[in-house]
C-alpha positions in Angstrom: 211.2 154.4 158.5 211.7 155.3 162.1 210.9 153.2 165.1 207.5 154.9 165.8 206.4 154.2 162.2 207.3 150.5 162.7 205.2 150.2 165.8 202.1 151.4 164.0 202.1 147.9 162.3 199.9 145.8 164.6 201.1 142.4 165.6 199.2 139.4 164.5 199.6 135.6 164.1 201.7 134.2 161.4 200.1 132.1 158.6 201.3 128.7 159.8 199.5 125.4 159.4 197.1 124.5 162.2 199.1 121.4 163.0 201.7 123.7 164.7 199.1 124.7 167.3 199.5 128.4 167.0 197.2 130.2 169.3 194.3 132.1 167.8 194.2 134.4 170.8 195.8 137.9 170.7 197.2 137.4 174.2 200.8 136.2 174.2 201.9 138.2 171.2 205.4 139.6 171.5 206.0 143.2 172.0 207.7 145.0 169.0 210.1 146.9 171.2 211.6 143.7 172.7 211.9 142.2 169.2 213.5 145.3 167.8 215.9 145.4 170.8 217.1 141.9 169.8 217.7 143.2 166.2 219.7 146.2 167.5 221.7 144.2 170.0 222.6 141.3 167.8 226.2 141.0 166.7 225.8 138.2 164.1 223.0 137.8 161.6 222.2 135.2 159.0 221.3 136.4 155.5 219.5 134.1 153.1 219.5 135.0 149.4 218.7 133.0 146.2 219.8 133.4 142.6 217.1 133.8 139.9 217.5 130.1 139.3 216.5 129.5 142.9 219.9 128.4 144.1 219.9 129.3 147.9 222.8 130.8 149.8 222.9 131.5 153.5 225.8 133.3 155.2 226.6 134.9 158.5 227.0 138.7 158.3 227.5 141.7 160.5 225.1 144.6 160.2 223.1 147.3 161.8 219.4 147.5 162.6 218.9 151.3 162.4 215.6 153.2 162.4 213.5 150.1 161.5 215.7 148.9 158.6 218.8 146.6 158.3 222.1 147.7 156.7 225.2 145.6 155.9 228.2 145.6 153.6 229.4 142.9 151.3 231.9 142.7 148.5 230.2 143.1 145.1 231.8 139.8 144.0 230.5 137.8 146.9 227.8 135.1 146.3 225.2 137.1 148.3 225.9 140.3 146.4 225.6 138.5 143.1 222.4 136.8 144.2 220.9 140.1 145.3 221.8 141.7 142.0 219.8 139.0 140.3 217.0 138.6 142.9 216.7 141.4 145.6 214.5 139.3 147.9 216.2 138.2 151.1 215.6 136.9 154.6 217.5 137.9 157.7 217.6 135.7 160.8 219.2 136.1 164.2 221.4 133.4 165.5 219.1 132.1 168.2 216.7 129.3 167.7 215.3 130.0 171.1 214.4 133.7 170.6 213.6 133.7 166.9 213.5 136.8 164.8 213.1 136.6 161.0 213.0 139.6 158.7 211.7 139.3 155.1 212.2 142.0 152.5 214.0 143.5 149.5 217.6 144.6 149.4 219.1 147.4 147.4 222.5 149.2 147.4 222.2 152.4 149.5 222.8 155.5 147.3 222.6 158.0 150.2 226.2 159.0 150.9 225.2 161.0 154.0 223.4 158.1 155.5 226.3 155.8 154.5 228.7 158.0 156.4 226.5 157.8 159.5 226.1 154.0 159.2 229.9 153.7 158.8 230.4 155.5 162.1 227.9 153.2 163.8 229.4 150.1 162.3 232.9 151.3 163.4 231.6 151.6 167.0 229.9 148.2 166.9 232.5 146.1 165.1 235.7 148.2 165.0 235.7 147.9 161.2 235.7 150.8 158.8 233.2 150.5 155.8 234.5 153.5 154.0 234.4 152.8 150.3 232.3 149.6 150.7 228.8 149.5 149.2 226.2 149.4 151.9 223.1 147.3 151.3 219.7 148.2 152.7 217.2 145.5 153.6 213.8 147.1 153.6 211.6 144.9 155.9 208.2 143.8 154.7 207.4 141.2 157.3 208.9 140.3 160.6 208.2 137.0 162.4 209.3 136.3 166.0 208.7 133.8 168.7 210.1 132.3 171.9 210.7 128.6 171.3 209.9 127.8 175.0 206.3 129.1 174.3 206.1 128.9 170.5 202.4 128.3 170.0 201.5 131.3 172.2 204.3 133.8 171.3 204.4 133.3 167.5 203.9 136.9 166.2 204.0 138.5 162.8 204.2 142.1 161.8 203.4 143.1 158.2 205.3 146.4 157.6 203.3 149.0 155.8 205.2 152.0 154.4 203.1 155.1 154.2 
């Protein structure tokens, strides 16, 4: 999915209990481009996975937000890779608790070798690490939540990603 496809998804309010004081107004919603810029510019991300037994695992990772999706590499023997093999659902979170971005979706190993080569070049530019030969994982976003903590009730925004 490319960036223009992503912006077709209209922002709305997250389904959060009323006790949090989330505004019902549409004013104050965050702009997708600023949220996507945070995802592109981030150096470190947190990935949350769970085994089929529900055992959670959260770990910092490096990765790339590219054309509306997230890509990362991990050793197939790692806990996160083993969890994803059992249960492909994952959440991705940026480091900041002040400018929050959370991505929910499903992860698969990327079979496209041509895209893998391009992502490897981008990863090498960003981190000075060569991924050649490493399996690249693809997180396909289904929902993105974002807010600015300083104005949480008014900026809490949700995008439900539709793939057409």
